[in-house]
N, C-alpha and C positions, 0 to 999 in steps of 0.2 A: 879311582883314577881321575886326575885333574882334567879339566876341559882344555883342549888344545886351541891355540890361536888359529884364526882363519878356518872355521869349521865349514865343511860342505854340507850336503843334505844328509839327514839322518838315515840310518839303515831302514827305519820303518817308514813306509810310504803311507801308512794308514793310522798310526797311533794305536792306543788300546781300543780294540773294537769288539772282538769276540773273546773277552777276557777269560781267565781261568776260573774254575769253580770257586764260588765264594764271592767273586767279583762280578761275574755275569756280564762283563763288558759294559756295565751301566755307567753312563757319564754322571758326574756330579751335576747338580742343577742349582742355579741361583746360589752358588757358593763359591768361595775362593779365598786365598790367602797364600802368600809366597812360600815356597819350600826352602829357598836358600836361607841359610842361617847367617846371622850377624849382619844382615843388610837392611834391616828395618830401622829407620831413624825415628826418634821420638820428637814430637813437635813441642815447641816451647809453650809454656803456660801463657794464657792470655793476660793482658794487663787488666787491672781492675781490682775489685775487692775493697772492703772498707777497713780502715785502721781501727784499733781497739776503741778509740774515742770517736767513732764514726757518727753517722747521722742519727736523728731521733728515731723512736720506735716506728712511727708512721713511714718515714723514709726508708727504714730498713725493710719494713714489710713490702713496700713498693719495689725495692731492689730485689728482694727474694721473689716477688711475683714476676718481675721482669726476667729473672734468671730462669724461673719455671717456664715462662713463655718461650724462652730460647730453647730450653731442653724439650719442651712439649712438641716442638716441630722437628727435632732431630730424627725421630724414628721414621718419618716418611722418607727422608733421604736415605736412612739406613735400612729400612725394611723394604721399601721399593722406591725410595727417594720421593715419596709422596706425602707422608704424614709426619707425626712427631712423637716424641717421648718426653719424659719429664724428670724432675729431680730438683734439688735445691742446694744452695750453698756454694760459695766460691771454691772451697777446697775440693768438693765433689766435682765441680765443673772442671777444675784443673786436672783432677784424676782422670776424668773422661778423655780429656785431651791427650793425656799420656798413654791411653789405651790405643790410640789410632796409629797405625803403621803407614809409612809413606814411601813412595818410590818415584822414579822419573816418569813423566808423562809419555814420552816416546823415546825409543832407542834406535829409530830409523835415521837415515841420513838425508831424508827429504823434509824440508821445512813445510809445515802445514800452512795453507793459505789463510788469510784473515777472513772473517765473516763479512758479508755484504749487509749493510744496514738497510732496514726497510724505510718507508717514507717517513715514519715517525722517529727515525734514528735508533730504532731498537735492533738488537741482534739476537739470533737464536742461541740455544745451549745444547750441546751434544755430549752425552755421557755414556761411556762404554761400560756395561755391567759384565763382569767376568766371573765365572764359576770355575774354581780349580779343583782337580781331583787329587791334590797333594796328599801323600801319605807320610807326612813329615813329623807327626806327633802321635802319641799313643791314642789320643781321642780320634784322630783321623784314621789311624790304622784299624782301630776297632770298628769304625763305621764303614771303612772302605774295603775291608777284606783283602784277599789275595796277597799273601806275605811276600811273594816274589816281586811285587810292585813297590814294597816299602823302600823309601829313600830314593826312588827313581825320579827322573825329571817330571815335574807336574805338567798336566795337560789342561788347556783352557777349554773344558768340555761344555761350558755354557758361555755364549757370547751374544749379548743383546745391546743394541745401540738405542738409547733413549734420546729422542729429539723433543725439546721444548721449544715451541714456536716463538718467533721474535716478539709477537704481541701477547704471548703467554696465554693464548686462548685454547691451545690444544697440545696434546702429547702424542707422539708417534713412536712406536717401538718396532725395530727390525731384529729378528733373531736370525743368526747364521747357524745352520746345523753343524754340529761338530765334525760330521763326515764330509764336509765341503773340501774339495781339492782346489788348491790355488798355488801360485808362485809366492814364495816367501821373500820379503825384502831383506836387505842387509841390516843386521842389528849388532850393536856393540854393548856388551855387558858392562854396566857402569861401575861395578865393584872390581871385577878381575881384568877388565880391558880386553877380554876375549872377543874376537870378531867372528860373527856368523855370516858367511857369505850369502848373497842372494841366491836362492835356489834356481837351478836350471831345469828341474823337473817339477811336476806337481807334487805338493806336500799337503797332508791333511791339516786343516786350519788349527786344530787344537794343539799342534806341536809348537805353535808360536810362543807359548808361555815358557817353554824350556830353552828358548834362544835368548836368554838374558833377563826375562821377567815380563811383567804385564805391558811394559812399554813397547815390546816387540809385537804383542797382540794389537796394540793401538796402531803401530806402524803398518801391520798387515791390512787392517781395515782401511786405513787411509790410502794405501797403495791400490786396493781393489775398488773402493767406492768414490774416492775423491772428496769424501765428507770430512770436514774439519772437526776434530774431536777435542773438546775442551777439558774433559776430566775422565778418569776411570775409577771404578770401585770394584773391589774383588773380595770374594768370600769363599770359605772352604767348607768341607763336610760338617765339622764341629760347629762352625759359625751358623750354618743353616739350622741345625738342631737347636742351638741355644736361642736363636732368634724366634724359631717356631714355638718353642716353649714359652718364651717371654710374651709373644703375641697372644697365646692362649687358645689357639685353634682357628683353622681356616676351613670353611665349608667347600667341599669338592664333590663332584658327581660322576658316577659311572652308570652306563645304561644296562649293565648286567653284573653279576658277581664276578670278581676278578681275583686271581691268585697268580702273581708274577713269579713263576718258578718253573724250571724245566727239569727233566730227569737227569740232565748233565750238571745241574746245580746253578744254571744261569738264571738271572732274574733278580729283581730288587727285593723280593720277598713281600711286596705289598699285597695285602689280603683285605678286601672290602666287599660288603654286600651291595647289591644294586640300590641305586638311589644316592642321596646326599649324606655325606659323613663329614664331621669336623675333624680334621687331622692336625696334629701338632708333633713336636719333637721328632723322634726317629721315624715315625710314620709319615710325617711331612717330607722328610728327606727321601723316603722310599717312593712317595708319589712323584717327586721331582726327578728321580733317577729312573723311573720305570720306562723301559723300552719294550721288553717282552710282555705283551698283554694289551698294549694300546694299538688300535688300528692295524697297521701292517707290520708291527714289531720292528719299526725302524726309528731312527732319531727324529723323523718328521712328526710321528705321533707323540713322542716325548715332548717335543717343542710345544705342541698344542696344549699338552697337560700343564706345562710350565706357565703358559699364558693364562689358562683358566685359574691356576692357583694364585698368580700374582694379581690378577684383576680382583679375585675374591678377597685377597688380603687387603687390598686398597679399600674396598667397600667396607670391610669389617672395621678397619682402623678409622675410617671417616665417620662411621656411626658414633665413635667416641666412647662406646660402652666399655671397651677394653682399656681405656685410658683414664678411668675415673679413680682408680686405686693408686695412691702415691707409691706404695711399695711395688706394685706391678710396673709402674712407670719407670722407677729406678732400675728394676730388673731389666726392662727393655732397653734403657739407655746403656746399661753396663754390657748387655749382650751385644748390642749393635756396635758400639765403639770397639769392643774387644774383637769382634768378628771381621772388621774391615781392614783392608789395605787400600790406600787411595794415592792419587798423585800429589805431588808436593804443594800444589796450589789449593788443595782441599784438605788441609791437615789439622784443622781445629774444629771444635764444636761450633764456634762462632761462624766459620766459613760454611759449615754444613747447614747451619741455621739460615744464613743468608740465601743459600741455594734453595733450601726448602721453602722459604718465603716466596720465591719465584715459582717453584713447582706446584705449590698448593693452589695457585690461581687457575690452573686448568681443571675444569669440572670432570667428574668421573665419566660422564657420557661423551666427553671429547678425548678420551684415551683410546688409541687404536693399536692393538697388537698384531703384528704380521710376521711372516716367515719369508726369508729371501726366496723368490721364485727360483726353482732349480730343476735340473734333469739328472737322471741316473747315469753313471758312467758305465763303460763296457769293459770286457776283457778282465785284466787284472784289477781294474777299478770298479768292477761290478759291485753294487751295494753302496758305493760312494756317490756323492752328488757334486754337480758343478753348477755355478750360477747360470740361470737361463738367460742368455745374452740380452735380448731386447727387454724382457719384462723385469729382470733384475736391475738393469740400468735405469729403466723407467722409475722404479721404486727409489733407487739411489738419487736420481735427479730430483725427484719430488722433495726429498729431504734436503738436498743441497740448495734447492730454490725455495724452501720453506713453504711448500704446498701441503695443506692438511691432508692426511691419508684418509680421513673420514668423509671427504667430499664436501664438507661444509665450508662456507666462506669464513675467513679469519676476521676477528674483530679488529678495529683500529683504535688506538688510544688518542688519535687526533683526527680531525676531519679528513676525508679522502683527499681533498685539494685545499691547501692552505690559502691560495689565492687563485682567482679565476685565470684561465689561460689568456695569454695575449692574443690579439688577432693573428690568424695563421701567417699572414704576410710579414709579421714582425718577429716571428719565432726563428731564431738561428739554430740550425741543425747541422751537425757534422756527421757525414756518413762514412763508415769504414767498411772495407772489404775484409771480412774475417771468415771467409768461406773455406779456407784450406783445411785439410784433414791430414791424418798420418799417411793416408794412401794417395791423396789427391792434392794438387796445388790449388791456389785460389782460382775461382771461376772468373775468367777475364771480364772486366767491365761491370761487375756487379754493383760497385759503389756508385758509379756514374749512372747506371740504369735506375737504381732506386732513388738517387738524387733527382733524376728527371721525373719520376713518379710523384715525388713530393712537390716539385715545382708546378707540375700540372694540377696538383691538388690545392695550390695556392700558397705553398710555403716558399716564398720568393727568396728567402735567405738561406736555403739549403745549399750545402757545399760538400765537396769530397775531401776527406782527410786521408791522404795517401801515406802519411808517416806512421800511423798507428794501425797495424794490421795483425795484431795478435789473434790467432785462431779462436773461434768460438763455435761450439757444437750447435748452439741455439741462438737465434736472432734475439737481440735485446735492446732496450732503450735505457740509457743511464742519464741521471741528472744529479747535480751536486748539492742542491739545497731545496727546502720546502717551497720557496718562491718560484721554482721552475718545475715543480711537479705537474701542475696543470698543463704547462707547455708540452712536457714529455708525454702526458696522456693524450693530448690532442694529436700528436704525431702518431701514436699507436692506433688511435681510432681511425685516422685517415688511411692507414695501410692495412687495417684488419689484424693488427698484432694484439694478442691477449694482454689485458692490463697486468696480469701476473708477471709478465716479462718486462715491466717497467720498474726499474730499481734505482734507489738512491745510492750513490757511490761517491766517495771522496777522491776517486782516481780521475775524475773529469772536472772540467771547469765550466762546462755548458751542456746543453742537450746533445747527446751522442747516440746515433743509431748504428749499432754494430750488426752488419748483415752476416748471419752465421751460416754454417754448413747445411742447415735445414732449409735454406732458401737460395740454392745455387742456380735455379732455373728462372727464366723470364716469364713469371706467372704471378698471380696474386699470392700473397703469403699463405702457405699451406697450414693454417692453424688447425689443430686436431683436438677436439674436446676430449678424446680418449686419453690424451697425454696428461690430463689433469686428474685421471681416475686411478685409484690403486688397482693393480692387476688382480683378478680373481684368484690367480695362482698363489698370491701372497696370503691367502686364507685370513683376511682381516677379522678380528674379534673386538667388539666394542667393550669398553671397561664397565659399562652399566648392564651388560647382558648377564642376568642371573639364571638363565635357562641353559647355559652351556653345559654339556655333559659329554664325557669322554666315551667313545665307542670302544667296547672291549672286544679283543680278538677272540673268536669262538674257541680257539685252542687253549685259552687261559682262563676259562670260566669254571665254576664249580656249582 
């Protein structure tokens, strides 16, 4: 049956959760690939290559070496966007480009905001990693089980947002459990023109993929978090297996023997003995899909297992031992490019290489894996989860404001202050009242009050800007260029505003103090150190932690 225009909410409020025997309700993990046929475009071959009468042997060797260097780094973007793969030859390079499938970045009707540059003019990168449970091929059907699900709409059962800091010093990852309930945005299918209306009731987040493609999953993330997403990468069951085989094994740990299987046929089938085991191929997929057997048998335990696997994969790849065999490198490059669906701005090996060059700058011990803080639903939504209002928003805000989740200060590529601050009396500051919220109007007189505070502190050129009052949840100080950074920081210091809230912006022509909704009262600025800390409920895991071990549910041991 064809999809009708102007869809409402789906009849399923929960997606595939307690699936039929053989499927076990297990989500795909770290995997994805669109199920719609005929909608994957092939990217054009890159320019380059040498003519038959090309360069001398030494130059050709250098060119081949350069191409190998390009391919050597593809695997980190493709395996967890961190390391690389290899291969040689222009034709093979062109072939790899042809493997990559691409789709629109977002299918929503809300334009994503531009990134705010840091003091050095750098901007962060946000990449949404999507794992699809699509049963759209014989390979996926064999791995996914449950014949009644074959050909059905795919579910985005794994969703991880990877944030690379503006200064490239750290990487933060937020997983959203597939059981998360939220409002879906309006999405338009780019191929059929079908419009999926914004939902009026809560819908399980993994259903976003069936509303036109991965671009709707991106739109749902932006609607919930306000985090600008630059790229997405999607992989499916078969892709996970091929990648795991090509990598050659990833060490994982369980604190007891585990067999993920129930008398009703549910479970991933994972069977491991206590301790550390190197998993690959189908066994790696089982690990990533396991819910029954880890912790409380929910998607939250599965998310932790995925974090452990991905961190371990990064460490293995960065050791380089698995990348020394040219044949294995080519296998990894082939598997990686064939497994991926990406957005149209990330559709060639060269672009993936450029991205990997940025990602590899963050050391392993500055990678932080987290899960969106959440609370369980009640009634008909028992067993589902909702974002935990304050703590989830704190995590999202830290990503939006490029605050490292590991609690360490970011490195700067330039000195903290390019020029010394001018004398306070010579610094011109425009103060804006941005204190209004969705529920409250602007606090009367806040810009004038804060301007008076600055005047008393010696900033004689402080003034009120009553023309620009766009609401801001948080007080901030903006400046347009490096020569005014010192002035902006001097203003922050005078009022007790954290330096992390001093940002470079091309939207202003001078130093601007925007008094946000967090400073509506006539008191000293209420700076909170806790706001710069990752909530404990996010279960942060450091990428260098080699002692991480999954807790096995007592009902699934042997």
